[in-house]
N, C-alpha and C positions, 0 to 999 in steps of 0.2 A: 568474653575476658580477654582472649589473646589479643585481640584489638587494642584494650585498656591497656596491658601490659606493654604492647609495642610502642603506642603512644609515650608512655612512661620513660621507654628507655631510650625514645628520640628526647624527651625532653632533658634526660640525664645526659646524654651525649652533648647536646648544646650547652647546658650550661657549664659541664667541666672542661669547654672548648672556650667558650667565652668568657668567664672570670680569668683564667690566666691571659687570656688575650687582652681584656681589660688592664690587668696589671702589667704585663709587657708595654703596655701603651704609656701606663702611668709613668714607666720608668725610661722611657723614651724622653718624656715631655720634661722630667726633672733632671734626665743628662743634659739636654740642649737647651732647655727653656729657663730654668731655675736659677739663673746667675752664675751657673758652672758653680756651684754651691759647693761639689766635691772635690775643687780644685784644693792645695794649701800653697799657695803661691802669692798669695795677698800679704805681705809683709810693709815693715815699717817703709814709707814712702820715702820719694827723694829729698835728700836732707842739704839744706843749704844753712851753714852754720852764721847767725847773724853778728853784725857788726858790734854790737853790745849786749851782751847776752843779760834776758830780763831775769827780774828776782822771782824768786819760786818759794811756793812754803807747803810742805808735802805733809798730809793729812791722815794718819794711820788711826782707825777705828779698832780698839783690840777689847775683846773680852774674854777673858780665862784661855790668853795666848802664851802661857809660860811656856809650854812645850814647846812651841814654832818658834818663838822671838829668837833664841839664840842661833838661829839659821836665817833669820830674817832681817831682822834688824840692823845686824852691824852693814850690810849692804846696801842699806839706805844711808847709812852714816858715812860710808866708806867712796860715796860718790863723787867722779871726778868732773867737776862742773862748774866752769870760770867764772861763773855768775853767783850772785848770792843767793843762797840755799837753806833753808830751815825746816827743822823736822818736829812735827807737834805730833804726838802719839796719847789720845785720849782714850783714857782706862774707862771703860764702859761697867763699872760695879763688878770688877773681878774680883774673885776670891780664891784665886790664886798667887796672888803676889805679882800679879803681870805689871801694875807700875814700878813697883820697886826694882823688879828684875830689869825693866828697860832703863831705867836709872843706872843699874850698874853695868849694863852692859855699855852705855854711853861713857860712864868712868874708864871702863878699860879699851874701849875703842876710840882712837883719836877719829875724828871726822868731822860732820856737818853739826851745829850746836841741836840738842833735844829739850823740846817742853815736854815735860807730861803733866796730864791735868785731867781731871775728871767731871763730867758733867751732871752727876748725879740721876735720879729715877727719872724717866723720858714722862712729859705729862700727857694727858690722852691725846690721842690722834697721832700720837709720833711712834715709829717704830726705834729700838734702842739704837739700833746701827746710824741711822740717819740723824738722831738727837745727838750721837757721839761726831756726826761729820759737821753739824753745825756749830757744835762748840768749837770744835777745831777749826773752821771758816772763820768764826767770829775773830778769834785768837789770831789766826793768820793775818785779818784784815786791818789789825794795826802795824802791818810791815808793809802794807801796801804792794802786795806782790801781783805781777802780771800773769802769770799762772799757778794752778793750783794742782798738785799730783795728788790723787786719793789712791790711796793703795792698802789693800788689805793686811794684816799682821802677819799673814803666812806666806808672802809673798815675797821672793829673794831676786834682787836686780844686780844684772851684770854692771860693774863701775861705771860703764858709758850710759849708761839705760835713760838717765834722766837729759844726757847731753842730746841725745840720740832723738828723745821725743819731741824737746824743745824745737832742735834743729826740723823735725819731720814738720813739727806745726808752722815753725816761721816759713819755710819754705812754702807748704802748702794753703797759706791762710787758715789753717783748720781752728775752730773753738774746740773742737776735742779729737784728743788724739788718745785711741784707748788699743791696746795691746791683751790680747785674749794670751794669760800665762800658760806654760805648758804645764798642764797637772803631772802629778807624781803617778808613774805606772811601774809599780814592782811586784806586788802582790797579784796572784791568780784573779780574784775580782777585777781589781783595777785593769789590769791587761785587757779582761773581756768587756768590761763598761764605759771605763773613762776615754778613749778614744771614738768610741760612738756618742758618748756625751758631747762633745764638739762638733761632731757630724752632725748630730740632729740639731744642733744651735743653729749652723752654719745653714741647715736646709730650711730651719724657719726664717734668719735675718742671713740672708746671702751676702758675703761682705763686699763683692761688688755692687751691690747695690744701695750701700749705705753712704757711700762717699758722696761729696755735692753738697749744695743747700738750695733754698728757695732763689729766684731771680730777685737780683739787687743785694744778695749778700757776697761776702768777699770771694773770689777767683781765684784758682791758684791749680797748681799741677797735684794730680791727686795720687800720682805715684803707681797706680796700678790699673787704670783704665775703668773706673768706677763709671756709673752712669749718674747725671749732674739730676738735681731736680727731682729725685725720687723720694717718696715718703718714709720707705724701708730706714729705721732708725734703730739702732743698738749700741752698747758697750759692754765692755766684760769690764764689771765692778772690782776686778784684783788690781786694774791697771789703768788709770784715767788721768788724762793729763787733760784738765781745764781751763781755759781762759778765763780770768777773772770777771773781765767786764761781761762776758758771757753768761757766767754764774751768776752775777747780779740781774742783768737783764732777763732770765729766765725765772729768777726768785729760786736759786736751788741752795738749800733743797727743801725750801719750805712748802714749796709748789708740789714735791713729791713725799712732804711727810710721812704719809701710811700706802707708799708705793708698795705694790704687791712684790715688783723685781726693780729696783731700784736703779741699777745699772740700766736697762734698758728704758725706764721713764725719764733718766736722768738725761738720755740720749734725744728721746722724742721731745722734751722740752726745749732743749737746745734749739733742735732741728726748728721745730716749730715757731721759734722765734727768729728764723734765719739764719741761725748759725752753720756751720760746715762740720760734720763729723765723718769722724774714718775710724774704723775697726780694722785689723787683722790679726794674724796668729804672731806668736813671740818666738823671736829667736834665743833671748837670752834674759826672760824674766820669767820667773820658775815659782810653782807652787810648791812648797816643802811640805805641806798636811796631808797626812797620811790617810787613806781608806783603806785598811787592810783585809776588813769583814764586809759580806754582801749588806749587811745590816746596817754598815757605816753609809754606805753611796746611797740604799734604799732612804734611807732617813735624808739625806741630804737631796737629793732628787724628789721624792713626796713631797717634801715640805711646803714647795711651790708649785707641784704639777698642775693641781687644779687651778691653782690662781692665774697660771698662764692661759687658762682657759676661761678667765673671768668667771670663774665659780658657774656656768652655763651648762646644764644636764643635756641641750642641745651638742652645744661644741663638744662634749665629753662622748656622747654617743658618736659623732661625728668623727673624732678623733680614735677611738676604737676601732671602727668602722674603718678607716683609712689606714691605720698601722697593719689591720690584718689582712686586707687586699694586697698592700702595696710590701708588707714585708713578711706574712705570714703564708698567703695564698702559694706564691711560686716552689717553696721546700714539700709544701703539703700536696700541689698538684703536681709534682713531679712524682711522689709515691703512689698516687692516686692513677696517672696516667701508665705508668709501670705496671700495678698490682692489674688494672684492667684492659690492658692492651690498648688504651687510646694515645695514640704515638702523637697526634696532634696538639693534642692536651701536656702532654709530658715534655714535647720539644719546646712550647710556647712558654711554659711555665720557668724551665732551665734556662731559655733564654732571657727570661726577667731577672732571674734569680743569676747570672752571668752578669746582666748589667750592674746589679744591685753589687755584688761583690767587686767589681771592677768600679765603681765609684767609691767604694770603702778604701782600697788600697792606698791613695796618696794619705790619708788620714792615719793609716797603719805605719807607712813609711815616715811620716812627720813624727811618730810618737817612738820610732824604731822600733817597732814589734814585728812578729815574724807574720807573713804575709797569709799563710795559712787561716789565720783569725776572720780573714775576709766572709767566707762563706759561712762564717757561726753567727754573721751581724741578723738573720732572722731570730736567733735566740734571745741575744740580746734586745731585740727589739718587743719581744714577749716581755721581757722582762722590765721594760720601760713601760709596757701597757698595763702590767700590772701594779706598777708605783704608782701611775695616773690615777687607776682605778681606786688604789689604796687612797690617794692624797685626796677624792671625793669622799670617801668612805669618812674617812677620819674629819672632814667638814662637816657631812651633814650629822655627824654625831657630837657634833658642837666641842670637839676638843682644840679645834685649832691647829696652829702649828707650833711645837715646840721647841727651842734653840738655846742651850746654854743655859738651863734653868730660867728662862723666859717663855711664856706662852702667850701666843697672841691669838686672843677670841675673836675679834674680829676679822671678817673676810678679807678685807681689804687692809689689812693690817699685818699681814705679813711678809715680813722682809728678807730678801735674800742676803744672809750674814755670812761672815764668815770665809 
């Protein structure tokens, strides 16, 4: 009996030492081998103004956006762009007067011409947002633009935003230039969850791995040291400058009409067709949409979390275990090590926690948040774990994803909207 207890104690000691050691090894790999995802210096690449400014059509899908339009639409109309530019706001079945408000804002604010149109209800196989985008691109084609700017109704642009996007695309030969808008961070829950949302996104899609394209595509200066030729592709749906020729070649948006996460699908389609894609953090492009309660953030994240895992139970299980090992083990093992006198366990776990917090500091600085939030990243990761599990539960209950009064029952028809 005593020998069995001794063996069990040895096994326990080995486990509580090995697990935090694996967690630390994972964090060292993430720190050095995951495209330096934690850095926030990937910003709009080197810009060179074209000799002749190309024409641009701005497409804004909008569904029940009356609350945010006064803070966003005037910024688009006020773009200081030397070439020809026009805005198309596509009112996707709004019930709050979004279309009428857009027309009123255009009358009150001088600037780019605005067209407001409605596509009607989407047919089977289309998500509402992409159906609206398709309608907007169809109207824009009559103007024969060289570029399309796809931007959400909650995104506010600095006056030189369009000018900078086009200059960067021209200088780098990019078919897609996308900026991840700076999300609103004001409420307690926004401070806890939002910077981590962007941090986790960059961990999945390291910005430095996105630039470039296949052999034979346009070459140019990436402006931020990205690896060329990688398969990683992503975009941020709130701000996507898309070359019209590339959109036609990749059959955007028809080819992604029921994409789960449309911005990533768009980037993959363009890059898969030989195009060049760039994605980075924005300095002067901001989301004005508030998420004051945890419920609001939970709903926003969980509606597409399981879709990100391709509705695969094995990927879900792997994600849960991975989140637990990487984010939850370090603080738990520190407590266990301190309580049981296992110094090696506590030291290894504390080192992993320290690396984790250190990689989060640049994102907190980018969002101008207090640095003491960095050690709380395991708590935020636990919330994301619960949101992901909840997303899977809702999927298997057959509820689909609901957004602004529209439910997508099909597993491959959940779109990232708004």
